[in-house]
N, C-alpha and C positions, 0 to 999 in steps of 0.2 A: 699361688703356688703352692704345692707341698716341699717343707722343707723336709730335710733328710734329716732324721735322729743319728745319731751317733750310737750305734753298737758299745755298747760296754763288755769285756772281756772280763769273764771273772776266772782264777782259779784258784779253781776250791779242789785242785788235788792237795793228798796228804805229804807233807817231805818223803821222799825216799826212806825205805827202809834199809836202814843199813846193813853197810855186807858183811860183816861182820859180828852178827846176831848168833851165831854158832859157836863163834867165840865166846862171845860174849857169856851166852848159856853155859855151857861148862865152866868158865873162870866162875859164874855164881854158882855154880850147884860143888865145887871146889870149893869156896868161899862158906857155905851150909855147913859142910862133912857128909852130908847128906849120899847115902847110893845114886846111880839111875833111877833104882825100881822106887826107892823112898822121893828122890826128887817125884819124880812123875806123879808117884801117887799124892805129893802136898800140890801138885799141880792141876789134876783130877784129869790128868792126861795118857792116855794109852806109850807104849814103850813106841809103838810103831811113830803113833802124835809126835812124844820126845824128837826120835830121830831125824823125822822132818826139818820138824826147826833149826838141829843142832847141822843140817846140808844145807840150811841157807833159806825153807821156805817161812814165812810171816805167819806166826798163830794170830791166831780170829784174835780179833777184841775183848770177849772174855778171858782168852786163854794169856792175850799180855796183859788182862790187870792182873790174873792170879801173879803173871812174874813178878813183876810190880811192884806187888803187896808182899811176895814173899822176899821180894831184893828188900825192901823197904828194913825187914826186920834182921839184915846181917849188916853191920856196917862195912858201909862203901859198897856198900848193894845198889841201893839204886843209882849210884854213879855210874858204877860201870854200867849196867842198864842201861841206863839211859845217855850216854854220853860217850862211850865206853875207857878208855885207860888214862883216867886223868895225870898221870904219870910222865902222858908221854908229852900230853899239850900243854 
């Protein structure tokens, strides 16, 4: 007799990307005091790529890492990018 093997299901999906990421990015830019051009340059992205992110498109892993690294340089920036506005929670 063959015993049916229990199928395991793994949820390998990352958590959903935040809907308000574009807003978070704009607020991070304000915290840095950089212009949009300077902000894009610091992240090594084109203005067009930055516009996509501001409109809800998620950055690739390397760019996301650059955003996080920049956010860590600004007081409250990391918390803003990772968790959103902590003052509301």
